[in-house]
All heavy atoms as TSV, in Angstrom:
chain	resi	resn	atom	element	x	y	z
A	1	MET	N	N	126.169	114.178	105.717
A	1	MET	CA	C	125.787	115.570	105.847
A	1	MET	C	C	124.866	115.620	107.175
A	1	MET	O	O	124.700	116.842	107.558
A	1	MET	CB	C	124.892	115.947	104.573
A	1	MET	CG	C	125.726	116.242	103.480
A	1	MET	SD	S	126.987	117.396	103.467
A	1	MET	CE	C	126.200	118.810	104.062
A	2	CYS	N	N	124.328	114.618	107.540
A	2	CYS	CA	C	123.423	114.605	108.810
A	2	CYS	C	C	124.227	115.137	109.976
A	2	CYS	O	O	123.784	116.053	110.800
A	2	CYS	CB	C	122.749	113.419	109.122
A	2	CYS	SG	S	121.611	112.894	107.891
A	3	VAL	N	N	125.479	114.792	110.078
A	3	VAL	CA	C	126.303	115.142	111.152
A	3	VAL	C	C	126.546	116.667	110.989
A	3	VAL	O	O	126.625	117.380	112.058
A	3	VAL	CB	C	127.680	114.324	111.284
A	3	VAL	CG1	C	128.531	114.870	112.232
A	3	VAL	CG2	C	127.397	112.791	111.483
A	4	LEU	N	N	126.933	117.226	109.886
A	4	LEU	CA	C	127.202	118.588	109.743
A	4	LEU	C	C	125.835	119.435	110.107
A	4	LEU	O	O	126.013	120.468	110.727
A	4	LEU	CB	C	127.571	118.885	108.228
A	4	LEU	CG	C	128.947	118.209	107.891
A	4	LEU	CD1	C	129.250	118.539	106.494
A	4	LEU	CD2	C	129.982	118.627	108.812
A	5	HIS	N	N	124.764	118.998	109.558
A	5	HIS	CA	C	123.463	119.659	110.000
A	5	HIS	C	C	123.291	119.747	111.554
A	5	HIS	O	O	122.963	120.732	112.120
A	5	HIS	CB	C	122.284	118.966	109.350
A	5	HIS	CG	C	122.031	119.233	108.000
A	5	HIS	ND1	N	121.250	120.403	107.615
A	5	HIS	CD2	C	122.377	118.714	106.851
A	5	HIS	CE1	C	121.209	120.418	106.366
A	5	HIS	NE2	N	121.917	119.411	105.848
A	6	TYR	N	N	123.754	118.681	112.103
A	6	TYR	CA	C	123.539	118.463	113.628
A	6	TYR	C	C	124.567	119.569	114.327
A	6	TYR	O	O	124.221	120.070	115.312
A	6	TYR	CB	C	123.762	117.118	113.987
A	6	TYR	CG	C	123.752	116.910	115.518
A	6	TYR	CD1	C	122.516	116.908	116.173
A	6	TYR	CD2	C	124.830	116.678	116.350
A	6	TYR	CE1	C	122.286	116.644	117.485
A	6	TYR	CE2	C	124.656	116.572	117.666
A	6	TYR	CZ	C	123.489	116.549	118.263
A	6	TYR	OH	O	123.445	116.276	119.623
A	7	MET	N	N	125.727	119.538	113.769
A	7	MET	CA	C	126.801	120.430	114.238
A	7	MET	C	C	126.263	121.941	114.122
A	7	MET	O	O	126.611	122.635	115.062
A	7	MET	CB	C	128.094	120.270	113.511
A	7	MET	CG	C	128.706	118.909	113.942
A	7	MET	SD	S	130.190	118.558	112.905
A	7	MET	CE	C	131.291	119.970	113.291
A	8	CYS	N	N	125.615	122.220	113.105
A	8	CYS	CA	C	125.180	123.635	112.964
A	8	CYS	C	C	123.838	123.921	113.716
A	8	CYS	O	O	123.476	125.088	113.867
A	8	CYS	CB	C	124.866	123.810	111.489
A	8	CYS	SG	S	126.324	124.187	110.521
A	9	GLY	N	N	123.240	122.874	114.218
A	9	GLY	CA	C	121.946	123.051	114.893
A	9	GLY	C	C	120.784	123.222	113.948
A	9	GLY	O	O	119.790	123.708	114.270
A	10	ALA	N	N	121.052	122.738	112.718
A	10	ALA	CA	C	119.935	122.869	111.662
A	10	ALA	C	C	119.301	121.641	111.516
A	10	ALA	O	O	119.798	120.600	111.717
A	10	ALA	CB	C	120.688	123.329	110.283
A	11	TYR	N	N	118.033	121.680	111.125
A	11	TYR	CA	C	117.160	120.458	110.938
A	11	TYR	C	C	116.778	120.443	109.471
A	11	TYR	O	O	117.014	121.338	108.698
A	11	TYR	CB	C	115.938	120.547	111.723
A	11	TYR	CG	C	116.185	120.569	113.266
A	11	TYR	CD1	C	116.001	121.788	113.947
A	11	TYR	CD2	C	116.411	119.467	113.963
A	11	TYR	CE1	C	116.273	121.839	115.256
A	11	TYR	CE2	C	116.577	119.480	115.308
A	11	TYR	CZ	C	116.585	120.599	115.928
A	11	TYR	OH	O	116.786	120.757	117.356
A	12	CYS	N	N	116.432	119.135	109.065
A	12	CYS	CA	C	116.129	118.956	107.660
A	12	CYS	C	C	114.952	119.845	107.233
A	12	CYS	O	O	114.983	120.374	106.071
A	12	CYS	CB	C	115.760	117.436	107.347
A	12	CYS	SG	S	117.266	116.409	107.551
A	13	LYS	N	N	114.001	120.118	108.091
A	13	LYS	CA	C	112.863	120.970	107.727
A	13	LYS	C	C	113.145	122.446	107.577
A	13	LYS	O	O	112.396	123.185	107.066
A	13	LYS	CB	C	111.830	120.722	108.755
A	13	LYS	CG	C	112.034	121.158	110.153
A	13	LYS	CD	C	111.066	120.847	111.145
A	13	LYS	CE	C	111.430	121.384	112.574
A	13	LYS	NZ	N	110.423	120.968	113.587
A	14	ASP	N	N	114.491	122.815	108.071
A	14	ASP	CA	C	114.804	124.182	107.887
A	14	ASP	C	C	115.292	124.415	106.398
A	14	ASP	O	O	115.313	125.674	105.917
A	14	ASP	CB	C	116.030	124.407	108.739
A	14	ASP	CG	C	115.886	124.410	110.180
A	14	ASP	OD1	O	114.545	124.551	110.480
A	14	ASP	OD2	O	116.732	124.346	110.946
A	15	ARG	N	N	115.413	123.412	105.645
A	15	ARG	CA	C	115.666	123.375	104.152
A	15	ARG	C	C	116.938	124.373	103.897
A	15	ARG	O	O	116.946	125.233	102.968
A	15	ARG	CB	C	114.568	124.093	103.316
A	15	ARG	CG	C	113.185	123.557	103.768
A	15	ARG	CD	C	112.781	122.246	103.121
A	15	ARG	NE	N	112.456	122.394	101.887
A	15	ARG	CZ	C	112.412	121.382	101.025
A	15	ARG	NH1	N	112.792	120.249	101.342
A	15	ARG	NH2	N	111.993	121.449	99.824
A	16	ILE	N	N	118.093	124.119	104.554
A	16	ILE	CA	C	119.357	124.778	104.522
A	16	ILE	C	C	120.176	123.944	103.422
A	16	ILE	O	O	120.382	122.739	103.660
A	16	ILE	CB	C	119.991	125.028	105.604
A	16	ILE	CG1	C	119.214	125.923	106.709
A	16	ILE	CG2	C	121.431	125.736	105.504
A	16	ILE	CD1	C	119.813	126.078	107.950
A	17	LYS	N	N	120.710	124.529	102.421
A	17	LYS	CA	C	121.385	123.840	101.433
A	17	LYS	C	C	122.692	123.352	101.971
A	17	LYS	O	O	123.346	123.962	102.937
A	17	LYS	CB	C	121.762	124.714	100.267
A	17	LYS	CG	C	120.595	125.270	99.498
A	17	LYS	CD	C	120.750	125.003	98.206
A	17	LYS	CE	C	119.430	125.498	97.441
A	17	LYS	NZ	N	118.901	124.641	96.427
A	18	ASN	N	N	123.176	122.218	101.524
A	18	ASN	CA	C	124.424	121.549	102.066
A	18	ASN	C	C	125.706	122.389	101.765
A	18	ASN	O	O	126.587	122.411	102.593
A	18	ASN	CB	C	124.584	120.130	101.363
A	18	ASN	CG	C	123.590	119.177	101.723
A	18	ASN	OD1	O	122.848	119.297	102.759
A	18	ASN	ND2	N	123.308	118.181	100.940
A	19	ASP	N	N	125.665	123.059	100.575
A	19	ASP	CA	C	126.725	123.850	100.359
A	19	ASP	C	C	126.911	125.044	101.333
A	19	ASP	O	O	128.076	125.302	101.751
A	19	ASP	CB	C	126.583	124.513	98.845
A	19	ASP	CG	C	126.552	123.584	97.934
A	19	ASP	OD1	O	127.234	122.410	98.077
A	19	ASP	OD2	O	125.942	123.732	96.846
A	20	HIS	N	N	125.943	125.600	101.697
A	20	HIS	CA	C	125.879	126.706	102.815
A	20	HIS	C	C	126.441	126.209	104.107
A	20	HIS	O	O	127.276	126.805	104.773
A	20	HIS	CB	C	124.495	127.277	102.925
A	20	HIS	CG	C	124.509	128.423	104.039
A	20	HIS	ND1	N	125.128	129.509	103.850
A	20	HIS	CD2	C	123.861	128.478	105.157
A	20	HIS	CE1	C	124.957	130.248	104.842
A	20	HIS	NE2	N	124.231	129.679	105.770
A	21	ILE	N	N	126.033	124.990	104.427
A	21	ILE	CA	C	126.392	124.461	105.726
A	21	ILE	C	C	127.957	123.962	105.563
A	21	ILE	O	O	128.744	124.343	106.589
A	21	ILE	CB	C	125.627	123.087	106.176
A	21	ILE	CG1	C	124.257	123.558	106.407
A	21	ILE	CG2	C	126.232	122.432	107.172
A	21	ILE	CD1	C	123.272	122.423	106.850
A	22	ARG	N	N	128.332	123.480	104.441
A	22	ARG	CA	C	129.854	123.225	104.395
A	22	ARG	C	C	130.660	124.507	104.421
A	22	ARG	O	O	131.733	124.484	105.144
A	22	ARG	CB	C	130.009	122.556	103.126
A	22	ARG	CG	C	130.090	121.014	103.248
A	22	ARG	CD	C	130.772	120.417	102.053
A	22	ARG	NE	N	130.203	120.611	100.778
A	22	ARG	CZ	C	129.175	119.956	100.080
A	22	ARG	NH1	N	128.555	119.138	100.648
A	22	ARG	NH2	N	128.765	120.401	99.008
A	23	GLU	N	N	130.329	125.562	103.836
A	23	GLU	CA	C	131.024	126.874	103.858
A	23	GLU	C	C	131.002	127.384	105.270
A	23	GLU	O	O	132.051	127.890	105.737
A	23	GLU	CB	C	130.358	127.817	102.894
A	23	GLU	CG	C	130.498	127.522	101.414
A	23	GLU	CD	C	129.807	128.555	100.612
A	23	GLU	OE1	O	129.338	129.493	101.093
A	23	GLU	OE2	O	129.757	128.224	99.319
A	24	SER	N	N	129.788	127.282	105.997
A	24	SER	CA	C	129.925	127.876	107.402
A	24	SER	C	C	130.685	127.128	108.278
A	24	SER	O	O	131.425	127.717	109.214
A	24	SER	CB	C	128.428	127.950	107.785
A	24	SER	OG	O	127.959	126.657	108.134
A	25	LEU	N	N	130.932	125.776	108.096
A	25	LEU	CA	C	131.821	124.915	109.068
A	25	LEU	C	C	133.322	124.944	108.446
A	25	LEU	O	O	134.143	124.452	109.206
A	25	LEU	CB	C	131.231	123.531	109.194
A	25	LEU	CG	C	129.897	123.490	109.883
A	25	LEU	CD1	C	129.465	122.049	109.839
A	25	LEU	CD2	C	130.101	124.046	111.383
A	26	GLY	N	N	133.420	125.381	107.199
A	26	GLY	CA	C	134.827	125.258	106.529
A	26	GLY	C	C	135.239	123.934	106.258
A	26	GLY	O	O	136.382	123.465	106.177
A	27	VAL	N	N	134.280	123.011	105.848
A	27	VAL	CA	C	134.550	121.796	105.435
A	27	VAL	C	C	134.526	121.569	103.959
A	27	VAL	O	O	133.727	122.201	103.195
A	27	VAL	CB	C	133.403	120.760	105.898
A	27	VAL	CG1	C	133.487	119.372	105.414
A	27	VAL	CG2	C	133.309	120.752	107.353
A	28	THR	N	N	135.541	120.917	103.280
A	28	THR	CA	C	135.714	120.893	101.861
A	28	THR	C	C	134.842	119.740	101.320
A	28	THR	O	O	134.382	118.809	102.052
A	28	THR	CB	C	137.151	120.593	101.416
A	28	THR	OG1	O	137.523	119.376	102.029
A	28	THR	CG2	C	138.109	121.755	101.829
A	29	ASP	N	N	134.557	119.784	100.042
A	29	ASP	CA	C	133.702	118.782	99.308
A	29	ASP	C	C	134.387	117.473	99.223
A	29	ASP	O	O	135.772	117.455	99.327
A	29	ASP	CB	C	133.460	119.251	98.067
A	29	ASP	CG	C	132.283	118.506	97.310
A	29	ASP	OD1	O	131.570	117.780	97.990
A	29	ASP	OD2	O	132.199	118.623	96.132
A	30	ILE	N	N	133.768	116.372	99.381
A	30	ILE	CA	C	134.322	115.063	99.350
A	30	ILE	C	C	135.106	114.676	98.027
A	30	ILE	O	O	136.218	114.054	97.964
A	30	ILE	CB	C	133.411	113.905	99.703
A	30	ILE	CG1	C	134.012	112.563	99.765
A	30	ILE	CG2	C	132.225	113.831	98.598
A	30	ILE	CD1	C	134.915	112.414	101.068
A	31	GLN	N	N	134.538	115.162	96.935
A	31	GLN	CA	C	135.181	115.162	95.597
A	31	GLN	C	C	136.537	115.751	95.619
A	31	GLN	O	O	137.515	115.130	94.921
A	31	GLN	CB	C	134.378	115.557	94.563
A	31	GLN	CG	C	133.073	114.791	94.320
A	31	GLN	CD	C	132.077	115.426	93.352
A	31	GLN	OE1	O	132.227	116.642	92.952
A	31	GLN	NE2	N	131.220	114.755	92.843
A	32	GLU	N	N	136.823	116.904	96.167
A	32	GLU	CA	C	137.977	117.679	96.231
A	32	GLU	C	C	138.994	116.828	97.025
A	32	GLU	O	O	140.184	116.715	96.667
A	32	GLU	CB	C	137.734	118.921	96.760
A	32	GLU	CG	C	138.948	119.911	96.702
A	32	GLU	CD	C	139.294	120.182	95.293
A	32	GLU	OE1	O	138.412	120.402	94.412
A	32	GLU	OE2	O	140.535	120.381	95.006
A	33	LYS	N	N	138.541	116.256	98.203
A	33	LYS	CA	C	139.349	115.571	98.959
A	33	LYS	C	C	139.918	114.228	98.284
A	33	LYS	O	O	141.061	113.825	98.309
A	33	LYS	CB	C	138.724	115.007	100.298
A	33	LYS	CG	C	138.654	116.113	101.263
A	33	LYS	CD	C	139.997	116.440	101.708
A	33	LYS	CE	C	140.000	117.263	102.962
A	33	LYS	NZ	N	141.370	117.652	103.325
A	34	MET	N	N	138.943	113.543	97.471
A	34	MET	CA	C	139.368	112.394	96.697
A	34	MET	C	C	140.436	112.804	95.639
A	34	MET	O	O	141.308	112.094	95.356
A	34	MET	CB	C	138.075	111.817	96.002
A	34	MET	CG	C	137.123	111.182	96.991
A	34	MET	SD	S	137.637	109.694	97.633
A	34	MET	CE	C	137.386	108.712	96.127
A	35	ARG	N	N	140.227	113.890	95.024
A	35	ARG	CA	C	141.179	114.350	93.905
A	35	ARG	C	C	142.528	114.557	94.497
A	35	ARG	O	O	143.460	114.221	93.954
A	35	ARG	CB	C	140.582	115.635	93.300
A	35	ARG	CG	C	141.370	116.109	92.053
A	35	ARG	CD	C	140.683	117.143	91.323
A	35	ARG	NE	N	139.411	116.768	90.805
A	35	ARG	CZ	C	138.181	117.353	91.212
A	35	ARG	NH1	N	138.174	118.236	92.048
A	35	ARG	NH2	N	137.118	116.937	90.707
A	36	GLU	N	N	142.549	115.167	95.690
A	36	GLU	CA	C	143.935	115.517	96.353
A	36	GLU	C	C	144.554	114.183	96.659
A	36	GLU	O	O	145.751	114.055	96.572
A	36	GLU	CB	C	143.679	116.395	97.585
A	36	GLU	CG	C	143.262	117.755	97.487
A	36	GLU	CD	C	142.943	118.395	98.807
A	36	GLU	OE1	O	143.247	117.770	99.827
A	36	GLU	OE2	O	142.490	119.531	98.734
A	37	HIS	N	N	143.800	113.210	97.042
A	37	HIS	CA	C	144.350	111.976	97.639
A	37	HIS	C	C	144.912	111.159	96.259
A	37	HIS	O	O	146.032	110.614	96.330
A	37	HIS	CB	C	143.302	110.993	98.176
A	37	HIS	CG	C	143.811	109.670	98.620
A	37	HIS	ND1	N	144.686	109.519	99.710
A	37	HIS	CD2	C	143.536	108.441	98.138
A	37	HIS	CE1	C	144.980	108.255	99.808
A	37	HIS	NE2	N	144.176	107.608	98.840
A	38	GLN	N	N	144.238	111.281	95.174
A	38	GLN	CA	C	144.609	110.572	93.894
A	38	GLN	C	C	145.914	111.205	93.409
A	38	GLN	O	O	146.848	110.541	93.062
A	38	GLN	CB	C	143.452	110.656	92.874
A	38	GLN	CG	C	142.434	109.861	93.210
A	38	GLN	CD	C	141.189	109.985	92.162
A	38	GLN	OE1	O	141.216	110.965	91.451
A	38	GLN	NE2	N	140.270	109.133	92.012
A	39	GLN	N	N	145.951	112.541	93.497
A	39	GLN	CA	C	147.123	113.299	93.062
A	39	GLN	C	C	148.405	112.924	93.934
A	39	GLN	O	O	149.524	112.759	93.489
A	39	GLN	CB	C	146.938	114.734	92.985
A	39	GLN	CG	C	145.976	115.040	91.809
A	39	GLN	CD	C	145.588	116.656	91.891
A	39	GLN	OE1	O	145.856	117.290	92.886
A	39	GLN	NE2	N	144.888	117.024	90.979
A	40	ARG	N	N	148.150	112.858	95.137
A	40	ARG	CA	C	149.159	112.468	96.167
A	40	ARG	C	C	149.788	111.186	95.812
A	40	ARG	O	O	150.929	110.869	95.787
A	40	ARG	CB	C	148.821	112.569	97.595
A	40	ARG	CG	C	149.777	112.475	98.500
A	40	ARG	CD	C	149.362	112.735	100.023
A	40	ARG	NE	N	147.934	112.392	100.367
A	40	ARG	CZ	C	147.032	113.214	100.694
A	40	ARG	NH1	N	147.217	114.551	100.734
A	40	ARG	NH2	N	145.850	112.830	100.869
A	41	TRP	N	N	148.785	110.125	95.564
A	41	TRP	CA	C	149.296	108.684	95.288
A	41	TRP	C	C	149.952	108.726	93.918
A	41	TRP	O	O	150.973	108.017	93.861
A	41	TRP	CB	C	148.087	107.912	95.270
A	41	TRP	CG	C	148.409	106.481	94.950
A	41	TRP	CD1	C	148.781	105.531	95.991
A	41	TRP	CD2	C	148.557	105.787	93.711
A	41	TRP	NE1	N	149.128	104.308	95.424
A	41	TRP	CE2	C	149.013	104.474	93.975
A	41	TRP	CE3	C	148.336	106.212	92.455
A	41	TRP	CZ2	C	149.217	103.599	93.026
A	41	TRP	CZ3	C	148.596	105.244	91.490
A	41	TRP	CH2	C	149.054	103.891	91.648
A	42	PHE	N	N	149.513	109.476	93.012
A	42	PHE	CA	C	150.065	109.471	91.709
A	42	PHE	C	C	151.496	109.943	91.764
A	42	PHE	O	O	152.498	109.408	91.178
A	42	PHE	CB	C	149.335	110.329	90.624
A	42	PHE	CG	C	149.846	110.373	89.293
A	42	PHE	CD1	C	149.709	109.288	88.470
A	42	PHE	CD2	C	150.514	111.411	88.743
A	42	PHE	CE1	C	150.278	109.192	87.191
A	42	PHE	CE2	C	151.055	111.425	87.525
A	42	PHE	CZ	C	150.836	110.363	86.752
A	43	GLY	N	N	151.787	111.044	92.498
A	43	GLY	CA	C	153.126	111.507	92.685
A	43	GLY	C	C	153.984	110.547	93.224
A	43	GLY	O	O	155.207	110.327	92.976
A	44	HIS	N	N	153.540	109.741	94.309
A	44	HIS	CA	C	154.242	108.754	94.974
A	44	HIS	C	C	154.612	107.659	94.105
A	44	HIS	O	O	155.675	107.118	94.078
A	44	HIS	CB	C	153.368	108.247	96.216
A	44	HIS	CG	C	154.101	107.109	96.961
A	44	HIS	ND1	N	155.144	107.287	97.655
A	44	HIS	CD2	C	153.849	105.766	96.912
A	44	HIS	CE1	C	155.540	106.152	98.187
A	44	HIS	NE2	N	154.714	105.255	97.829
A	45	ALA	N	N	153.627	107.208	93.195
A	45	ALA	CA	C	153.814	106.065	92.291
A	45	ALA	C	C	154.901	106.564	91.236
A	45	ALA	O	O	155.722	105.718	90.807
A	45	ALA	CB	C	152.522	105.687	91.636
A	46	MET	N	N	154.880	107.808	90.663
A	46	MET	CA	C	155.783	108.231	89.799
A	46	MET	C	C	157.273	108.301	90.239
A	46	MET	O	O	158.171	108.202	89.624
A	46	MET	CB	C	155.366	109.536	89.140
A	46	MET	CG	C	154.075	109.532	88.467
A	46	MET	SD	S	153.716	108.379	87.224
A	46	MET	CE	C	155.036	107.898	86.297
A	47	ARG	N	N	157.441	108.434	91.594
A	47	ARG	CA	C	158.762	108.524	92.114
A	47	ARG	C	C	159.463	107.124	92.382
A	47	ARG	O	O	160.478	107.003	92.655
A	47	ARG	CB	C	158.737	109.225	93.414
A	47	ARG	CG	C	158.495	110.716	93.347
A	47	ARG	CD	C	158.659	111.542	94.656
A	47	ARG	NE	N	157.721	111.114	95.630
A	47	ARG	CZ	C	156.579	111.694	95.739
A	47	ARG	NH1	N	156.263	112.682	95.009
A	47	ARG	NH2	N	155.928	111.297	96.737
A	48	GLN	N	N	158.545	106.083	92.212
A	48	GLN	CA	C	159.148	104.693	92.488
A	48	GLN	C	C	160.042	104.411	91.262
A	48	GLN	O	O	160.112	105.022	90.272
A	48	GLN	CB	C	157.952	103.792	92.462
A	48	GLN	CG	C	156.985	103.908	93.597
A	48	GLN	CD	C	157.720	103.769	95.021
A	48	GLN	OE1	O	158.410	102.890	95.091
A	48	GLN	NE2	N	157.319	104.753	95.860
A	49	GLU	N	N	160.825	103.279	91.609
A	49	GLU	CA	C	161.788	102.819	90.625
A	49	GLU	C	C	160.983	102.320	89.357
A	49	GLU	O	O	159.850	101.849	89.374
A	49	GLU	CB	C	162.596	101.667	91.204
A	49	GLU	CG	C	163.478	102.116	92.267
A	49	GLU	CD	C	164.240	100.923	92.914
A	49	GLU	OE1	O	164.285	99.855	92.249
A	49	GLU	OE2	O	164.875	101.126	93.881
A	50	LYS	N	N	161.705	102.223	88.315
A	50	LYS	CA	C	161.107	101.770	86.947
A	50	LYS	C	C	160.576	100.315	87.008
A	50	LYS	O	O	159.606	100.078	86.398
A	50	LYS	CB	C	162.155	101.859	85.797
A	50	LYS	CG	C	162.419	103.258	85.347
A	50	LYS	CD	C	161.277	103.708	84.530
A	50	LYS	CE	C	161.721	105.113	83.975
A	50	LYS	NZ	N	160.570	105.673	83.142
A	51	MET	N	N	161.257	99.490	87.699
A	51	MET	CA	C	160.890	98.007	87.852
A	51	MET	C	C	159.924	97.711	88.940
A	51	MET	O	O	159.512	96.583	89.256
A	51	MET	CB	C	162.079	97.146	87.877
A	51	MET	CG	C	162.819	97.194	86.586
A	51	MET	SD	S	161.918	96.935	85.148
A	51	MET	CE	C	161.365	95.240	85.313
A	52	ASP	N	N	159.481	98.704	89.669
A	52	ASP	CA	C	158.466	98.531	90.758
A	52	ASP	C	C	157.161	98.141	90.187
A	52	ASP	O	O	156.779	98.561	89.020
A	52	ASP	CB	C	158.259	99.883	91.496
A	52	ASP	CG	C	157.458	99.686	92.795
A	52	ASP	OD1	O	157.805	98.794	93.599
A	52	ASP	OD2	O	156.407	100.461	92.954
A	53	LEU	N	N	156.423	97.257	90.878
A	53	LEU	CA	C	155.240	96.606	90.373
A	53	LEU	C	C	154.124	97.642	89.946
A	53	LEU	O	O	153.532	97.647	88.955
A	53	LEU	CB	C	154.713	95.634	91.182
A	53	LEU	CG	C	153.511	94.828	90.797
A	53	LEU	CD1	C	153.849	93.992	89.605
A	53	LEU	CD2	C	153.033	93.988	91.872
A	54	ARG	N	N	154.003	98.619	90.815
A	54	ARG	CA	C	153.067	99.651	90.610
A	54	ARG	C	C	153.380	100.469	89.277
A	54	ARG	O	O	152.379	100.789	88.618
A	54	ARG	CB	C	153.008	100.633	91.684
A	54	ARG	CG	C	152.292	100.052	93.005
A	54	ARG	CD	C	152.357	100.965	94.190
A	54	ARG	NE	N	153.784	100.961	94.544
A	54	ARG	CZ	C	154.116	101.491	95.684
A	54	ARG	NH1	N	153.327	102.036	96.541
A	54	ARG	NH2	N	155.320	101.336	96.048
A	55	ARG	N	N	154.575	100.763	89.189
A	55	ARG	CA	C	155.032	101.546	87.876
A	55	ARG	C	C	154.810	100.647	86.682
A	55	ARG	O	O	154.400	101.174	85.679
A	55	ARG	CB	C	156.407	101.892	88.161
A	55	ARG	CG	C	156.981	102.845	87.084
A	55	ARG	CD	C	156.637	104.286	87.508
A	55	ARG	NE	N	157.244	105.266	86.500
A	55	ARG	CZ	C	158.277	106.033	86.636
A	55	ARG	NH1	N	158.942	106.023	87.849
A	55	ARG	NH2	N	158.645	106.767	85.721
A	56	VAL	N	N	155.183	99.429	86.747
A	56	VAL	CA	C	155.030	98.469	85.495
A	56	VAL	C	C	153.595	98.293	85.172
A	56	VAL	O	O	153.347	98.337	84.055
A	56	VAL	CB	C	155.765	97.141	85.870
A	56	VAL	CG1	C	155.374	96.107	84.757
A	56	VAL	CG2	C	157.240	97.198	86.080
A	57	VAL	N	N	152.833	98.117	86.043
A	57	VAL	CA	C	151.349	98.000	85.810
A	57	VAL	C	C	150.702	99.258	85.240
A	57	VAL	O	O	149.951	99.230	84.375
A	57	VAL	CB	C	150.584	97.585	87.078
A	57	VAL	CG1	C	149.167	97.536	86.838
A	57	VAL	CG2	C	151.013	96.045	87.494
A	58	GLN	N	N	151.144	100.278	85.696
A	58	GLN	CA	C	150.639	101.642	85.271
A	58	GLN	C	C	150.983	101.910	83.872
A	58	GLN	O	O	150.390	102.431	83.073
A	58	GLN	CB	C	151.125	102.763	86.201
A	58	GLN	CG	C	150.368	104.066	85.741
A	58	GLN	CD	C	150.811	105.117	86.891
A	58	GLN	OE1	O	151.587	104.948	87.730
A	58	GLN	NE2	N	150.037	106.242	86.745
A	59	GLU	N	N	152.275	101.423	83.489
A	59	GLU	CA	C	152.612	101.748	82.084
A	59	GLU	C	C	152.604	100.628	81.167
A	59	GLU	O	O	153.107	100.796	80.043
A	59	GLU	CB	C	154.228	102.110	82.232
A	59	GLU	CG	C	154.487	103.457	82.996
A	59	GLU	CD	C	155.927	103.790	83.227
A	59	GLU	OE1	O	156.749	103.070	82.768
A	59	GLU	OE2	O	156.243	104.828	83.802
A	60	ILE	N	N	151.888	99.585	81.458
A	60	ILE	CA	C	151.724	98.454	80.574
A	60	ILE	C	C	150.877	98.786	79.387
A	60	ILE	O	O	149.999	99.569	79.531
A	60	ILE	CB	C	151.146	97.233	81.325
A	60	ILE	CG1	C	151.342	95.931	80.536
A	60	ILE	CG2	C	149.695	97.409	81.754
A	60	ILE	CD1	C	151.084	94.698	81.399
A	61	ARG	N	N	151.141	98.230	78.241
A	61	ARG	CA	C	150.426	98.532	77.021
A	61	ARG	C	C	150.063	97.059	76.579
A	61	ARG	O	O	150.857	96.245	76.347
A	61	ARG	CB	C	151.331	99.113	75.940
A	61	ARG	CG	C	151.777	100.444	76.286
A	61	ARG	CD	C	150.625	101.382	76.230
A	61	ARG	NE	N	151.174	102.704	76.506
A	61	ARG	CZ	C	150.560	103.537	77.602
A	61	ARG	NH1	N	149.691	103.138	78.357
A	61	ARG	NH2	N	151.254	104.758	77.850
A	62	VAL	N	N	148.618	96.929	76.338
A	62	VAL	CA	C	148.035	95.671	75.876
A	62	VAL	C	C	147.981	95.618	74.417
A	62	VAL	O	O	147.386	96.569	73.837
A	62	VAL	CB	C	146.848	95.314	76.587
A	62	VAL	CG1	C	146.272	94.167	76.172
A	62	VAL	CG2	C	146.946	95.455	78.128
A	63	GLU	N	N	148.456	94.701	73.770
A	63	GLU	CA	C	148.390	94.584	72.289
A	63	GLU	C	C	147.109	93.825	71.950
A	63	GLU	O	O	146.648	92.821	72.525
A	63	GLU	CB	C	149.642	93.987	71.720
A	63	GLU	CG	C	150.863	94.748	71.900
A	63	GLU	CD	C	152.097	94.142	71.346
A	63	GLU	OE1	O	152.048	93.252	70.505
A	63	GLU	OE2	O	153.167	94.639	71.640
A	64	GLY	N	N	146.631	94.073	70.622
A	64	GLY	CA	C	145.461	93.361	70.124
A	64	GLY	C	C	144.256	94.038	70.459
A	64	GLY	O	O	144.101	95.078	71.062
A	65	LYS	N	N	143.214	93.313	70.059
A	65	LYS	CA	C	141.818	93.886	70.274
A	65	LYS	C	C	140.895	92.926	70.922
A	65	LYS	O	O	141.278	91.689	70.879
A	65	LYS	CB	C	141.166	94.221	68.736
A	65	LYS	CG	C	141.944	95.388	68.113
A	65	LYS	CD	C	141.300	95.546	66.642
A	65	LYS	CE	C	139.771	95.512	66.472
A	65	LYS	NZ	N	139.392	95.827	65.281
A	66	CYS	N	N	139.889	93.470	71.619
A	66	CYS	CA	C	138.956	92.512	72.344
A	66	CYS	C	C	137.963	92.117	71.182
A	66	CYS	O	O	137.618	92.883	70.313
A	66	CYS	CB	C	138.279	93.276	73.227
A	66	CYS	SG	S	139.184	93.794	74.803
A	67	GLY	N	N	137.482	90.861	71.355
A	67	GLY	CA	C	136.434	90.437	70.393
A	67	GLY	C	C	134.995	91.101	70.642
A	67	GLY	O	O	134.895	91.554	71.812
A	68	ARG	N	N	134.245	91.031	69.775
A	68	ARG	CA	C	132.997	91.598	69.945
A	68	ARG	C	C	132.025	90.593	70.678
A	68	ARG	O	O	132.259	89.435	70.699
A	68	ARG	CB	C	132.241	91.826	68.625
A	68	ARG	CG	C	132.939	92.946	67.838
A	68	ARG	CD	C	132.057	93.270	66.598
A	68	ARG	NE	N	130.810	93.722	67.017
A	68	ARG	CZ	C	129.832	93.908	66.013
A	68	ARG	NH1	N	129.980	93.801	64.808
A	68	ARG	NH2	N	128.611	94.352	66.537
A	69	GLY	N	N	131.154	91.082	71.524
A	69	GLY	CA	C	130.140	90.352	72.281
A	69	GLY	C	C	130.837	89.761	73.522
A	69	GLY	O	O	131.679	90.103	73.954
A	70	ARG	N	N	129.941	88.981	74.061
A	70	ARG	CA	C	130.215	88.325	75.385
A	70	ARG	C	C	131.375	87.329	75.178
A	70	ARG	O	O	131.230	86.355	74.329
A	70	ARG	CB	C	128.947	87.688	75.848
A	70	ARG	CG	C	129.143	87.145	77.241
A	70	ARG	CD	C	127.871	86.795	77.843
A	70	ARG	NE	N	127.955	86.289	79.209
A	70	ARG	CZ	C	127.067	85.807	80.062
A	70	ARG	NH1	N	125.776	85.692	79.452
A	70	ARG	NH2	N	127.316	85.384	81.118
A	71	PRO	N	N	132.388	87.264	76.147
A	71	PRO	CA	C	133.373	86.181	75.928
A	71	PRO	C	C	132.780	84.790	76.125
A	71	PRO	O	O	131.887	84.556	76.914
A	71	PRO	CB	C	134.419	86.541	76.870
A	71	PRO	CG	C	133.827	87.453	77.897
A	71	PRO	CD	C	132.602	88.130	77.022
């Protein structure tokens, strides 16, 4: 956020909210970017063949239960 403040010419003592600075520069939130990336990867993984390692690991079902306490 320091870089965005610098780009706007604002200082920390100006007490401008981060949301306002992001809106004024047209920058999206990092959480939104992460969500987009995850969805893009998920779509790519789902288009893979059934025996692809990524697909097998994603669809694996583990049987049994974990014991209580520290192993």
